[in-house]
C-alpha positions in Angstrom: 39.9 45.4 106.9 43.3 45.0 107.5 46.0 46.7 105.5 49.2 45.1 103.6 52.2 45.9 101.6 53.6 43.4 99.4 56.8 43.8 97.9 57.9 41.5 94.8 61.0 41.5 92.9 60.7 40.4 89.3 64.0 39.2 87.1 65.7 41.7 85.0 65.9 39.1 82.6 62.2 40.1 81.3 61.1 42.3 78.6 58.4 45.1 79.6 55.5 42.9 78.4 57.1 39.9 80.6 57.6 42.0 83.6 53.9 43.5 83.0 52.7 40.0 83.0 54.4 38.8 86.1 53.0 41.7 88.0 49.2 41.2 86.5 49.5 37.3 87.8 50.7 38.6 91.4 47.5 41.4 91.4 45.0 38.2 90.1 46.4 36.3 92.9 46.0 38.7 95.3 42.4 39.5 94.2 42.0 35.8 94.0 42.6 35.3 98.1 40.1 38.6 98.9 42.3 41.3 98.6 41.6 44.7 97.2 44.7 46.3 95.8 44.8 49.9 96.7 47.6 51.3 95.1 50.9 50.0 92.9 54.2 51.3 93.0 57.1 50.8 90.4 60.1 51.6 92.2 62.0 50.5 88.9 65.5 48.4 88.5 67.5 48.0 91.6 71.0 46.6 92.2 71.2 44.0 94.6 73.6 43.6 97.4 74.2 40.1 96.2 73.6 37.9 93.7 70.1 36.0 93.8 70.0 33.2 91.2 73.3 34.6 89.4 71.5 38.0 89.0 72.8 41.5 90.1 69.6 43.7 89.5 65.3 43.3 89.6 62.5 44.9 89.3 61.1 46.3 92.4 57.0 46.6 92.7 55.3 47.6 95.8 51.5 46.8 95.8 49.3 47.8 98.8 45.9 45.9 99.3 43.4 45.2 102.1 41.6 41.9 102.8 39.6 40.7 105.6 41.1 37.0 105.2 43.2 36.0 107.7 45.3 33.5 105.6 45.8 35.4 102.5 48.9 36.7 103.2 50.0 32.6 103.5 48.4 31.7 100.7 49.3 34.6 98.4 53.3 33.2 99.9 52.8 29.7 99.1 52.4 31.0 95.5 54.6 33.2 95.0 57.0 31.0 96.0 56.8 28.8 93.2 56.5 31.8 90.4 59.7 31.2 88.2 60.2 34.8 87.3 59.7 36.2 91.1 63.2 36.4 92.6 62.0 37.3 96.5 58.4 38.4 97.9 57.6 40.3 101.4 54.3 40.5 102.7 53.9 43.6 106.0 50.9 44.2 107.6 50.4 48.1 107.6 49.5 49.8 110.7 46.4 52.4 109.7 
């Protein structure tokens, strides 16, 4: 299995329930594309170096997952790109 870490920045305009709902959608997408989530780390609210969509801060989440699907990251990226409350995301392969 290949190990990955997905970093997701969620809009700070959302309340706690909204952020939780967005995180649940992201986790569901990871599982939909064959991923097994091993860890979710909530890094909290951070200030941006520059404004993104007229916002100066956002909530950071780090999701570690394993998958055998080689296309999972590209499929995941195409779905995250169209989610309105996801400001930025990055998926990287983690060396075992």
